[in-house]
Structures are given as C-alpha cells and as structure tokens.
N, CA and C atoms of all chains as a GROMACS GRO file, in nm:
protein
  498
    1MET      N    1   2.916  -0.984   3.264
    1MET     CA    2   2.781  -0.950   3.216
    1MET      C    3   2.691  -1.073   3.226
    2ALA      N    4   2.623  -1.084   3.337
    2ALA     CA    5   2.535  -1.199   3.355
    2ALA      C    6   2.396  -1.164   3.302
    3ALA      N    7   2.323  -1.266   3.260
    3ALA     CA    8   2.182  -1.246   3.226
    3ALA      C    9   2.099  -1.283   3.349
    4MET      N   10   2.001  -1.200   3.376
    4MET     CA   11   1.918  -1.221   3.495
    4MET      C   12   1.773  -1.239   3.451
    5LYS      N   13   1.702  -1.317   3.527
    5LYS     CA   14   1.559  -1.332   3.502
    5LYS      C   15   1.485  -1.286   3.628
    6ALA      N   16   1.376  -1.215   3.606
    6ALA     CA   17   1.298  -1.167   3.720
    6ALA      C   18   1.150  -1.200   3.700
    7HIS      N   19   1.082  -1.225   3.810
    7HIS     CA   20   0.937  -1.244   3.811
    7HIS      C   21   0.874  -1.127   3.884
    8VAL      N   22   0.766  -1.073   3.828
    8VAL     CA   23   0.694  -0.964   3.894
    8VAL      C   24   0.546  -1.000   3.899
    9TRP      N   25   0.489  -0.989   4.018
    9TRP     CA   26   0.344  -1.008   4.036
    9TRP      C   27   0.281  -0.872   4.062
   10VAL      N   28   0.173  -0.842   3.992
   10VAL     CA   29   0.099  -0.718   4.015
   10VAL      C   30  -0.045  -0.756   4.046
   11MET      N   31  -0.092  -0.718   4.165
   11MET     CA   32  -0.226  -0.758   4.208
   11MET      C   33  -0.308  -0.635   4.247
   12PRO      N   34  -0.440  -0.642   4.227
   12PRO     CA   35  -0.524  -0.534   4.282
   12PRO      C   36  -0.507  -0.532   4.434
   13LYS      N   37  -0.500  -0.411   4.491
   13LYS     CA   38  -0.490  -0.400   4.637
   13LYS      C   39  -0.611  -0.466   4.702
   14ARG      N   40  -0.591  -0.515   4.823
   14ARG     CA   41  -0.700  -0.583   4.893
   14ARG      C   42  -0.818  -0.491   4.917
   15THR      N   43  -0.790  -0.361   4.928
   15THR     CA   44  -0.898  -0.264   4.955
   15THR      C   45  -0.972  -0.223   4.828
   16VAL      N   46  -0.925  -0.272   4.713
   16VAL     CA   47  -0.983  -0.233   4.584
   16VAL      C   48  -1.069  -0.348   4.532
   17LEU      N   49  -1.186  -0.315   4.480
   17LEU     CA   50  -1.269  -0.418   4.418
   17LEU      C   51  -1.197  -0.480   4.300
   18ASP      N   52  -1.220  -0.607   4.276
   18ASP     CA   53  -1.160  -0.677   4.163
   18ASP      C   54  -1.272  -0.737   4.079
   19PRO      N   55  -1.335  -0.654   3.994
   19PRO     CA   56  -1.451  -0.702   3.918
   19PRO      C   57  -1.418  -0.820   3.826
   20GLN      N   58  -1.296  -0.822   3.773
   20GLN     CA   59  -1.254  -0.932   3.686
   20GLN      C   60  -1.251  -1.063   3.765
   21GLY      N   61  -1.193  -1.056   3.884
   21GLY     CA   62  -1.189  -1.174   3.969
   21GLY      C   63  -1.329  -1.220   4.008
   22GLN      N   64  -1.416  -1.124   4.038
   22GLN     CA   65  -1.554  -1.160   4.074
   22GLN      C   66  -1.627  -1.224   3.958
   23ALA      N   67  -1.604  -1.171   3.838
   23ALA     CA   68  -1.668  -1.230   3.719
   23ALA      C   69  -1.623  -1.375   3.702
   24ILE      N   70  -1.494  -1.398   3.725
   24ILE     CA   71  -1.443  -1.535   3.710
   24ILE      C   72  -1.502  -1.625   3.819
   25GLN      N   73  -1.514  -1.573   3.939
   25GLN     CA   74  -1.572  -1.654   4.046
   25GLN      C   75  -1.715  -1.694   4.010
   26HIS      N   76  -1.793  -1.598   3.959
   26HIS     CA   77  -1.932  -1.631   3.921
   26HIS      C   78  -1.935  -1.731   3.806
   27ALA      N   79  -1.846  -1.713   3.710
   27ALA     CA   80  -1.840  -1.807   3.598
   27ALA      C   81  -1.806  -1.947   3.649
   28LEU      N   82  -1.708  -1.956   3.740
   28LEU     CA   83  -1.670  -2.087   3.794
   28LEU      C   84  -1.788  -2.149   3.869
   29ALA      N   85  -1.858  -2.068   3.949
   29ALA     CA   86  -1.972  -2.122   4.026
   29ALA      C   87  -2.079  -2.174   3.932
   30SER      N   88  -2.108  -2.100   3.824
   30SER     CA   89  -2.214  -2.143   3.733
   30SER      C   90  -2.173  -2.265   3.653
   31LEU      N   91  -2.042  -2.293   3.649
   31LEU     CA   92  -1.992  -2.410   3.576
   31LEU      C   93  -1.967  -2.528   3.670
   32GLY      N   94  -2.012  -2.515   3.794
   32GLY     CA   95  -2.006  -2.629   3.884
   32GLY      C   96  -1.897  -2.623   3.989
   33PHE      N   97  -1.816  -2.519   3.986
   33PHE     CA   98  -1.710  -2.507   4.087
   33PHE      C   99  -1.758  -2.416   4.200
   34ALA      N  100  -1.856  -2.467   4.274
   34ALA     CA  101  -1.918  -2.384   4.377
   34ALA      C  102  -1.829  -2.368   4.500
   35GLU      N  103  -1.725  -2.450   4.511
   35GLU     CA  104  -1.636  -2.443   4.628
   35GLU      C  105  -1.550  -2.317   4.627
   36VAL      N  106  -1.542  -2.252   4.511
   36VAL     CA  107  -1.452  -2.137   4.501
   36VAL      C  108  -1.516  -2.017   4.569
   37ARG      N  109  -1.456  -1.971   4.677
   37ARG     CA  110  -1.514  -1.865   4.758
   37ARG      C  111  -1.470  -1.728   4.710
   38ASP      N  112  -1.350  -1.722   4.658
   38ASP     CA  113  -1.298  -1.591   4.617
   38ASP      C  114  -1.193  -1.610   4.508
   39VAL      N  115  -1.192  -1.516   4.411
   39VAL     CA  116  -1.091  -1.517   4.306
   39VAL      C  117  -1.036  -1.376   4.294
   40ARG      N  118  -0.905  -1.364   4.293
   40ARG     CA  119  -0.845  -1.235   4.258
   40ARG      C  120  -0.750  -1.257   4.141
   41GLN      N  121  -0.761  -1.167   4.042
   41GLN     CA  122  -0.676  -1.182   3.924
   41GLN      C  123  -0.575  -1.070   3.918
   42GLY      N  124  -0.452  -1.108   3.890
   42GLY     CA  125  -0.346  -1.010   3.873
   42GLY      C  126  -0.267  -1.041   3.747
   43LYS      N  127  -0.154  -0.971   3.735
   43LYS     CA  128  -0.066  -0.990   3.620
   43LYS      C  129   0.065  -1.050   3.668
   44PHE      N  130   0.126  -1.125   3.579
   44PHE     CA  131   0.254  -1.188   3.610
   44PHE      C  132   0.348  -1.161   3.493
   45PHE      N  133   0.466  -1.108   3.523
   45PHE     CA  134   0.564  -1.074   3.419
   45PHE      C  135   0.691  -1.156   3.440
   46VAL      N  136   0.745  -1.205   3.330
   46VAL     CA  137   0.878  -1.265   3.330
   46VAL      C  138   0.968  -1.172   3.250
   47LEU      N  139   1.068  -1.116   3.316
   47LEU     CA  140   1.160  -1.021   3.252
   47LEU      C  141   1.297  -1.085   3.239
   48GLU      N  142   1.360  -1.065   3.124
   48GLU     CA  143   1.500  -1.105   3.110
   48GLU      C  144   1.584  -0.980   3.092
   49LEU      N  145   1.688  -0.970   3.174
   49LEU     CA  146   1.771  -0.851   3.178
   49LEU      C  147   1.912  -0.886   3.138
   50ASN      N  148   1.971  -0.796   3.060
   50ASN     CA  149   2.110  -0.813   3.020
   50ASN      C  150   2.204  -0.751   3.120
   51GLY      N  151   2.314  -0.816   3.141
   51GLY     CA  152   2.431  -0.754   3.200
   51GLY      C  153   2.410  -0.676   3.328
   52ALA      N  154   2.364  -0.740   3.431
   52ALA     CA  155   2.348  -0.670   3.557
   52ALA      C  156   2.392  -0.761   3.670
   53THR      N  157   2.441  -0.701   3.775
   53THR     CA  158   2.461  -0.777   3.897
   53THR      C  159   2.324  -0.802   3.960
   54ARG      N  160   2.320  -0.891   4.054
   54ARG     CA  161   2.194  -0.919   4.121
   54ARG      C  162   2.138  -0.794   4.190
   55GLU      N  163   2.227  -0.716   4.252
   55GLU     CA  164   2.184  -0.596   4.323
   55GLU      C  165   2.128  -0.493   4.224
   56ALA      N  166   2.199  -0.474   4.112
   56ALA     CA  167   2.152  -0.378   4.012
   56ALA      C  168   2.019  -0.424   3.953
   57ALA      N  169   2.007  -0.554   3.927
   57ALA     CA  170   1.883  -0.607   3.871
   57ALA      C  171   1.766  -0.583   3.968
   58GLU      N  172   1.791  -0.604   4.097
   58GLU     CA  173   1.684  -0.581   4.194
   58GLU      C  174   1.636  -0.438   4.192
   59LYS      N  175   1.732  -0.343   4.187
   59LYS     CA  176   1.693  -0.202   4.185
   59LYS      C  177   1.614  -0.168   4.060
   60GLN      N  178   1.661  -0.221   3.945
   60GLN     CA  179   1.591  -0.191   3.819
   60GLN      C  180   1.451  -0.250   3.818
   61VAL      N  181   1.439  -0.373   3.862
   61VAL     CA  182   1.308  -0.438   3.859
   61VAL      C  183   1.212  -0.368   3.953
   62GLU      N  184   1.261  -0.329   4.069
   62GLU     CA  185   1.178  -0.253   4.163
   62GLU      C  186   1.127  -0.124   4.099
   63ARG      N  187   1.217  -0.052   4.030
   63ARG     CA  188   1.176   0.074   3.965
   63ARG      C  189   1.077   0.049   3.852
   64MET      N  190   1.104  -0.052   3.769
   64MET     CA  191   1.012  -0.082   3.658
   64MET      C  192   0.875  -0.119   3.711
   65ALA      N  193   0.872  -0.199   3.816
   65ALA     CA  194   0.744  -0.241   3.872
   65ALA      C  195   0.668  -0.122   3.927
   66ARG      N  196   0.740  -0.037   4.002
   66ARG     CA  197   0.673   0.075   4.068
   66ARG      C  198   0.628   0.180   3.968
   67GLU      N  199   0.712   0.206   3.865
   67GLU     CA  200   0.685   0.319   3.776
   67GLU      C  201   0.604   0.281   3.654
   68ILE      N  202   0.612   0.154   3.613
   68ILE     CA  203   0.553   0.120   3.484
   68ILE      C  204   0.457   0.001   3.490
   69LEU      N  205   0.499  -0.107   3.552
   69LEU     CA  206   0.416  -0.228   3.544
   69LEU      C  207   0.293  -0.221   3.633
   70ALA      N  208   0.307  -0.156   3.748
   70ALA     CA  209   0.193  -0.148   3.841
   70ALA      C  210   0.142  -0.004   3.848
   71ASN      N  211   0.015   0.009   3.876
   71ASN     CA  212  -0.045   0.138   3.907
   71ASN      C  213  -0.058   0.146   4.058
   72PRO      N  214   0.029   0.223   4.125
   72PRO     CA  215   0.035   0.216   4.271
   72PRO      C  216  -0.092   0.265   4.341
   73VAL      N  217  -0.180   0.334   4.269
   73VAL     CA  218  -0.304   0.380   4.331
   73VAL      C  219  -0.394   0.260   4.363
   74ILE      N  220  -0.397   0.164   4.272
   74ILE     CA  221  -0.492   0.054   4.290
   74ILE      C  222  -0.425  -0.083   4.294
   75GLU      N  223  -0.294  -0.088   4.270
   75GLU     CA  224  -0.227  -0.219   4.262
   75GLU      C  225  -0.106  -0.223   4.354
   76GLU      N  226  -0.072  -0.344   4.396
   76GLU     CA  227   0.052  -0.366   4.469
   76GLU      C  228   0.134  -0.468   4.392
   77PHE      N  229   0.263  -0.470   4.419
   77PHE     CA  230   0.348  -0.563   4.343
   77PHE      C  231   0.448  -0.629   4.436
   78ARG      N  232   0.498  -0.742   4.389
   78ARG     CA  233   0.617  -0.801   4.449
   78ARG      C  234   0.699  -0.862   4.338
   79TYR      N  235   0.826  -0.886   4.365
   79TYR     CA  236   0.912  -0.938   4.259
   79TYR      C  237   1.018  -1.028   4.320
   80GLU      N  238   1.077  -1.108   4.236
   80GLU     CA  239   1.192  -1.188   4.278
   80GLU      C  240   1.289  -1.199   4.162
   81ILE      N  241   1.417  -1.200   4.194
   81ILE     CA  242   1.519  -1.226   4.094
   81ILE      C  243   1.543  -1.376   4.095
   82VAL      N  244   1.529  -1.438   3.977
   82VAL     CA  245   1.528  -1.584   3.974
   82VAL      C  246   1.667  -1.641   3.952
   83GLU      N  247   1.741  -1.583   3.861
   83GLU     CA  248   1.872  -1.642   3.831
   83GLU      C  249   1.965  -1.535   3.779
   84MET      N  250  -1.361  -2.960   5.716
   84MET     CA  251  -1.379  -2.863   5.606
   84MET      C  252  -1.272  -2.756   5.615
   85ALA      N  253  -1.162  -2.776   5.550
   85ALA     CA  254  -1.054  -2.677   5.553
   85ALA      C  255  -1.071  -2.577   5.440
   86ALA      N  256  -1.020  -2.458   5.459
   86ALA     CA  257  -1.014  -2.361   5.350
   86ALA      C  258  -0.876  -2.371   5.286
   87MET      N  259  -0.875  -2.372   5.153
   87MET     CA  260  -0.750  -2.386   5.079
   87MET      C  261  -0.729  -2.263   4.994
   88LYS      N  262  -0.604  -2.231   4.975
   88LYS     CA  263  -0.571  -2.122   4.883
   88LYS      C  264  -0.484  -2.179   4.772
   89ALA      N  265  -0.510  -2.135   4.649
   89ALA     CA  266  -0.431  -2.183   4.537
   89ALA      C  267  -0.382  -2.066   4.453
   90HIS      N  268  -0.265  -2.083   4.395
   90HIS     CA  269  -0.210  -1.986   4.299
   90HIS      C  270  -0.208  -2.052   4.162
   91VAL      N  271  -0.250  -1.980   4.059
   91VAL     CA  272  -0.245  -2.031   3.922
   91VAL      C  273  -0.175  -1.928   3.833
   92TRP      N  274  -0.076  -1.974   3.759
   92TRP     CA  275  -0.008  -1.890   3.660
   92TRP      C  276  -0.052  -1.936   3.521
   93VAL      N  277  -0.090  -1.842   3.437
   93VAL     CA  278  -0.126  -1.873   3.298
   93VAL      C  279  -0.037  -1.787   3.209
   94MET      N  280   0.043  -1.853   3.125
   94MET     CA  281   0.139  -1.779   3.041
   94MET      C  282   0.119  -1.816   2.894
   95PRO      N  283   0.147  -1.722   2.804
   95PRO     CA  284   0.149  -1.759   2.662
   95PRO      C  285   0.254  -1.866   2.640
   96LYS      N  286   0.221  -1.966   2.557
   96LYS     CA  287   0.320  -2.069   2.527
   96LYS      C  288   0.444  -2.006   2.464
   97ARG      N  289   0.558  -2.072   2.484
   97ARG     CA  290   0.682  -2.017   2.432
   97ARG      C  291   0.679  -2.006   2.279
   98THR      N  292   0.603  -2.091   2.215
   98THR     CA  293   0.597  -2.091   2.069
   98THR      C  294   0.498  -1.987   2.015
   99VAL      N  295   0.429  -1.919   2.107
   99VAL     CA  296   0.327  -1.822   2.066
   99VAL      C  297   0.382  -1.682   2.086
  100LEU      N  298   0.358  -1.593   1.989
  100LEU     CA  299   0.397  -1.453   2.005
  100LEU      C  300   0.325  -1.392   2.123
  101ASP      N  301   0.392  -1.301   2.192
  101ASP     CA  302   0.331  -1.232   2.306
  101ASP      C  303   0.336  -1.082   2.278
  102PRO      N  304   0.243  -1.031   2.196
  102PRO     CA  305   0.250  -0.890   2.157
  102PRO      C  306   0.241  -0.795   2.276
  103GLN      N  307   0.167  -0.834   2.380
  103GLN     CA  308   0.156  -0.750   2.498
  103GLN      C  309   0.293  -0.737   2.566
  104GLY      N  310   0.360  -0.852   2.580
  104GLY     CA  311   0.494  -0.849   2.639
  104GLY      C  312   0.591  -0.767   2.555
  105GLN      N  313   0.581  -0.780   2.423
  105GLN     CA  314   0.671  -0.704   2.335
  105GLN      C  315   0.645  -0.554   2.347
  106ALA      N  316   0.516  -0.517   2.356
  106ALA     CA  317   0.484  -0.376   2.371
  106ALA      C  318   0.543  -0.321   2.500
  107ILE      N  319   0.536  -0.399   2.607
  107ILE     CA  320   0.592  -0.354   2.735
  107ILE      C  321   0.744  -0.342   2.725
  108GLN      N  322   0.806  -0.440   2.656
  108GLN     CA  323   0.951  -0.432   2.642
  108GLN      C  324   0.992  -0.304   2.570
  109HIS      N  325   0.919  -0.270   2.462
  109HIS     CA  326   0.951  -0.149   2.387
  109HIS      C  327   0.927  -0.024   2.472
  110ALA      N  328   0.819  -0.025   2.550
  110ALA     CA  329   0.791   0.089   2.637
  110ALA      C  330   0.903   0.104   2.740
  111LEU      N  331   0.946  -0.007   2.798
  111LEU     CA  332   1.055  -0.001   2.897
  111LEU      C  333   1.182   0.053   2.833
  112ALA      N  334   1.214   0.004   2.712
  112ALA     CA  335   1.336   0.050   2.645
  112ALA      C  336   1.329   0.200   2.619
  113SER      N  337   1.214   0.248   2.574
  113SER     CA  338   1.203   0.391   2.543
  113SER      C  339   1.205   0.476   2.670
  114LEU      N  340   1.179   0.415   2.784
  114LEU     CA  341   1.182   0.489   2.910
  114LEU      C  342   1.315   0.472   2.982
  115GLY      N  343   1.412   0.413   2.915
  115GLY     CA  344   1.546   0.408   2.972
  115GLY      C  345   1.588   0.273   3.026
  116PHE      N  346   1.499   0.177   3.021
  116PHE     CA  347   1.535   0.043   3.070
  116PHE      C  348   1.578  -0.044   2.953
  117ALA      N  349   1.693  -0.009   2.898
  117ALA     CA  350   1.738  -0.077   2.777
  117ALA      C  351   1.793  -0.215   2.806
  118GLU      N  352   1.820  -0.245   2.933
  118GLU     CA  353   1.877  -0.376   2.969
  118GLU      C  354   1.775  -0.488   2.955
  119VAL      N  355   1.648  -0.451   2.944
  119VAL     CA  356   1.545  -0.555   2.941
  119VAL      C  357   1.542  -0.617   2.802
  120ARG      N  358   1.577  -0.744   2.795
  120ARG     CA  359   1.591  -0.812   2.668
  120ARG      C  360   1.460  -0.874   2.624
  121ASP      N  361   1.381  -0.918   2.720
  121ASP     CA  362   1.258  -0.989   2.684
  121ASP      C  363   1.157  -0.973   2.798
  122VAL      N  364   1.031  -0.959   2.760
  122VAL     CA  365   0.922  -0.952   2.857
  122VAL      C  366   0.812  -1.047   2.811
  123ARG      N  367   0.764  -1.128   2.901
  123ARG     CA  368   0.644  -1.207   2.872
  123ARG      C  369   0.542  -1.178   2.981
  124GLN      N  370   0.418  -1.154   2.936
  124GLN     CA  371   0.314  -1.123   3.034
  124GLN      C  372   0.212  -1.234   3.040
  125GLY      N  373   0.180  -1.271   3.160
  125GLY     CA  374   0.076  -1.371   3.182
  125GLY      C  375  -0.021  -1.325   3.288
  126LYS      N  376  -0.106  -1.419   3.330
  126LYS     CA  377  -0.206  -1.389   3.432
  126LYS      C  378  -0.175  -1.468   3.558
  127PHE      N  379  -0.215  -1.412   3.670
  127PHE     CA  380  -0.191  -1.477   3.797
  127PHE      C  381  -0.322  -1.473   3.876
  128PHE      N  382  -0.366  -1.589   3.923
  128PHE     CA  383  -0.492  -1.597   3.997
  128PHE      C  384  -0.466  -1.648   4.138
  129VAL      N  385  -0.536  -1.586   4.233
  129VAL     CA  386  -0.538  -1.637   4.370
  129VAL      C  387  -0.680  -1.686   4.396
  130LEU      N  388  -0.694  -1.816   4.421
  130LEU     CA  389  -0.825  -1.877   4.442
  130LEU      C  390  -0.838  -1.919   4.588
  131GLU      N  391  -0.955  -1.894   4.646
  131GLU     CA  392  -0.983  -1.948   4.779
  131GLU      C  393  -1.096  -2.048   4.767
  132LEU      N  394  -1.071  -2.168   4.819
  132LEU     CA  395  -1.165  -2.279   4.804
  132LEU      C  396  -1.217  -2.321   4.940
  133ASN      N  397  -1.345  -2.349   4.945
  133ASN     CA  398  -1.407  -2.397   5.068
  133ASN      C  399  -1.398  -2.548   5.078
  134GLY      N  400  -1.376  -2.595   5.196
  134GLY     CA  401  -1.403  -2.733   5.231
  134GLY      C  402  -1.350  -2.840   5.139
  135ALA      N  403  -1.220  -2.845   5.121
  135ALA     CA  404  -1.165  -2.950   5.037
  135ALA      C  405  -1.039  -3.004   5.102
  136THR      N  406  -1.012  -3.131   5.081
  136THR     CA  407  -0.880  -3.182   5.118
  136THR      C  408  -0.779  -3.128   5.018
  137ARG      N  409  -0.653  -3.140   5.052
  137ARG     CA  410  -0.548  -3.094   4.962
  137ARG      C  411  -0.557  -3.166   4.827
  138GLU      N  412  -0.584  -3.297   4.830
  138GLU     CA  413  -0.591  -3.375   4.707
  138GLU      C  414  -0.708  -3.330   4.621
  139ALA      N  415  -0.824  -3.310   4.686
  139ALA     CA  416  -0.942  -3.265   4.611
  139ALA      C  417  -0.918  -3.126   4.554
  140ALA      N  418  -0.855  -3.040   4.634
  140ALA     CA  419  -0.828  -2.904   4.586
  140ALA      C  420  -0.736  -2.907   4.465
  141GLU      N  421  -0.635  -2.993   4.467
  141GLU     CA  422  -0.544  -3.002   4.352
  141GLU      C  423  -0.618  -3.042   4.226
  142LYS      N  424  -0.707  -3.142   4.240
  142LYS     CA  425  -0.782  -3.187   4.121
  142LYS      C  426  -0.872  -3.076   4.068
  143GLN      N  427  -0.939  -3.006   4.161
  143GLN     CA  428  -1.029  -2.900   4.117
  143GLN      C  429  -0.955  -2.786   4.050
  144VAL      N  430  -0.844  -2.746   4.110
  144VAL     CA  431  -0.769  -2.633   4.054
  144VAL      C  432  -0.713  -2.670   3.917
  145GLU      N  433  -0.665  -2.792   3.906
  145GLU     CA  434  -0.616  -2.839   3.776
  145GLU      C  435  -0.726  -2.832   3.670
  146ARG      N  436  -0.847  -2.877   3.706
  146ARG     CA  437  -0.959  -2.872   3.609
  146ARG      C  438  -0.999  -2.729   3.575
  147MET      N  439  -1.007  -2.644   3.677
  147MET     CA  440  -1.043  -2.504   3.651
  147MET      C  441  -0.942  -2.438   3.560
  148ALA      N  442  -0.814  -2.462   3.588
  148ALA     CA  443  -0.709  -2.400   3.507
  148ALA      C  444  -0.718  -2.449   3.363
  149ARG      N  445  -0.735  -2.581   3.347
  149ARG     CA  446  -0.733  -2.638   3.212
  149ARG      C  447  -0.857  -2.598   3.133
  150GLU      N  448  -0.973  -2.597   3.202
  150GLU     CA  449  -1.100  -2.579   3.130
  150GLU      C  450  -1.144  -2.434   3.121
  151ILE      N  451  -1.100  -2.350   3.214
  151ILE     CA  452  -1.158  -2.216   3.220
  151ILE      C  453  -1.053  -2.105   3.222
  152LEU      N  454  -0.954  -2.116   3.309
  152LEU     CA  455  -0.863  -2.002   3.326
  152LEU      C  456  -0.764  -1.988   3.211
  153ALA      N  457  -0.723  -2.103   3.154
  153ALA     CA  458  -0.626  -2.098   3.045
  153ALA      C  459  -0.690  -2.141   2.914
  154ASN      N  460  -0.640  -2.088   2.805
  154ASN     CA  461  -0.677  -2.135   2.671
  154ASN      C  462  -0.564  -2.228   2.624
  155PRO      N  463  -0.588  -2.360   2.627
  155PRO     CA  464  -0.477  -2.453   2.605
  155PRO      C  465  -0.418  -2.447   2.464
  156VAL      N  466  -0.486  -2.382   2.371
  156VAL     CA  467  -0.430  -2.368   2.236
  156VAL      C  468  -0.308  -2.276   2.238
  157ILE      N  469  -0.316  -2.170   2.315
  157ILE     CA  470  -0.209  -2.070   2.312
  157ILE      C  471  -0.144  -2.046   2.448
  158GLU      N  472  -0.198  -2.109   2.553
  158GLU     CA  473  -0.145  -2.079   2.686
  158GLU      C  474  -0.109  -2.208   2.760
  159GLU      N  475  -0.016  -2.195   2.853
  159GLU     CA  476   0.015  -2.305   2.943
  159GLU      C  477  -0.004  -2.255   3.086
  160PHE      N  478  -0.023  -2.348   3.178
  160PHE     CA  479  -0.048  -2.304   3.315
  160PHE      C  480   0.031  -2.391   3.412
  161ARG      N  481   0.050  -2.336   3.531
  161ARG     CA  482   0.094  -2.417   3.643
  161ARG      C  483   0.023  -2.366   3.767
  162TYR      N  484   0.020  -2.447   3.870
  162TYR     CA  485  -0.053  -2.407   3.990
  162TYR      C  486   0.016  -2.465   4.112
  163GLU      N  487  -0.018  -2.407   4.227
  163GLU     CA  488   0.027  -2.464   4.353
  163GLU      C  489  -0.082  -2.442   4.457
  164ILE      N  490  -0.094  -2.538   4.545
  164ILE     CA  491  -0.184  -2.524   4.659
  164ILE      C  492  -0.102  -2.466   4.773
  165VAL      N  493  -0.148  -2.353   4.826
  165VAL     CA  494  -0.062  -2.279   4.918
  165VAL      C  495  -0.087  -2.320   5.063
  166GLU      N  496  -0.211  -2.334   5.103
  166GLU     CA  497  -0.237  -2.365   5.244
  166GLU      C  498  -0.369  -2.439   5.257
   0.00000   0.00000   0.00000
C-alpha cells in the first residue's frame, strides 16, 4: 500500500475567453508591468492518494480530473503522478 | 526582444487551512474516490512577456508573484521561466 501524490492542472481551453486572466493582465499593466502580453489563470491541485499502484493512481486521477475537477466544456486538464 | 513564457504556482501555505481543498476531498470521497487522503487547491498562471532577457523575466515574474498574484500572508508561490 503505497501513498501516491498527484498534480492536476485545469486550464480554460484556448478557444474560451479567460476574463479572470484578462483582468489580471490589465491590473499588472496598470501597476507597471506593461511587458505582460497575456495571462491565463487556471487551477492547480495536489492530491494525496492512499494505497494504489502507479497505474491505478493514474486511472483514478484521470477520472477525477475529467469527471469532477475540470469542466470539459470549457476547461482542459493534465496531470502527473509525482511519487 | 524575445518573448518569454512563465508559469506561476500559488498555493495556500502548509500551515494555513485550505477549506476549498477540504470541500473537494469530501466531494470526491462521497463520489466514490475514498482513496484520496488530502487535496490542496491552488492557482496556476501562464504569463507571456514581451521583450525581456531570461534574467529580466525572472526578476519581473518574481515581483509580480510576490506583489500581486500571491498573498504572502497565507500563500506561497513558485515560478519557472519556460521559454
């Protein structure tokens, strides 16, 4: 029974507007960071899993990301098993 | 004038409660993912910067993360310059 750690990134799809990212870009520009051309904001999850093989952990994390953590209509995700 | 891309991760400090992460963990458990022992949720930013050397980009991203993207009282950050 190994403990596994996983990282999941959830980002707005490139074809979807990211108003949060745009707001941050404008805020940065008005605060003097005019070099910033584009900002996209997403979510980052660190998951700790009990008692799984690496293969089982990958399947579970993929399912959790697809079914719960990301909204597949407007978001895309990627993940990695860390340890 | 090179274009640079940077990634910034902003996470709740380990000493700070993460109610959002806890809510997700409980939701996952109730949906059958009982193996998930802990969830922490943070933010992930992809920044595109105009016309900077790698060294200048690192300094700018560090300042943006410290002063704007993260709240240093309750959050910690890390970043990388990607290209």
